[in-house]
C-alpha positions as CSV (number, residue, x, y, z in Angstrom):
1,M,0.0,0.0,0.0
2,A,1.2,3.5,-0.8
3,Y,1.7,6.0,1.9
4,K,-0.6,9.0,2.3
5,I,-0.2,12.2,4.2
6,T,-2.7,13.0,6.9
7,D,-4.0,16.4,8.0
8,E,-1.4,16.4,10.7
9,C,1.0,17.7,8.0
10,I,2.7,21.0,8.9
11,A,4.1,21.5,5.4
12,C,7.8,21.5,6.5
13,G,9.0,19.6,3.5
14,A,11.1,17.0,5.4
15,C,9.2,14.2,3.6
16,T,10.0,15.5,0.1
17,E,13.7,15.5,0.9
18,A,13.6,12.0,2.2
19,C,11.6,10.5,-0.7
20,P,14.0,8.6,-3.0
21,V,11.6,8.7,-6.0
22,D,10.3,12.2,-5.7
23,A,6.7,11.0,-5.2
24,I,5.8,13.8,-2.8
25,K,4.7,17.3,-4.0
26,E,3.4,20.3,-2.2
27,G,-0.4,20.4,-2.2
28,D,-3.1,22.7,-0.9
29,G,-2.1,23.3,2.7
30,K,-0.2,20.0,3.0
31,Y,2.1,17.7,1.0
32,E,0.7,14.9,-1.1
33,I,2.1,11.5,-2.2
34,N,1.5,10.3,-5.7
35,A,0.4,6.7,-5.0
36,D,1.5,5.6,-8.5
37,E,5.1,6.7,-7.8
38,C,5.3,5.7,-4.1
39,I,7.5,2.6,-3.6
40,E,6.3,2.2,0.0
41,C,9.8,2.5,1.5
42,G,8.6,4.5,4.6
43,A,11.4,7.1,4.3
44,C,8.8,9.9,4.4
45,A,7.3,8.6,7.7
46,E,10.7,8.3,9.3
47,A,11.6,11.9,8.3
48,C,8.3,13.5,9.4
49,P,8.4,15.3,12.7
50,V,4.6,14.9,13.2
51,S,4.1,11.4,11.8
52,A,1.8,12.7,9.1
53,P,2.7,10.0,6.4
54,V,0.9,6.7,7.1
55,A,0.5,3.5,5.1
56,D,-2.8,3.7,3.2
């Protein structure tokens, strides 16, 4: 399952820097993960200070 970013996102950008496949882009008020590009590695979840990325 691809990861998704919850409303806990504070739009700090830590997840985008951690993503090895650039599947995360800035969205409307929070970042969003492209499920088709996500390789489910969990790097975004590890990098996030508020645990916003979760397995979908």
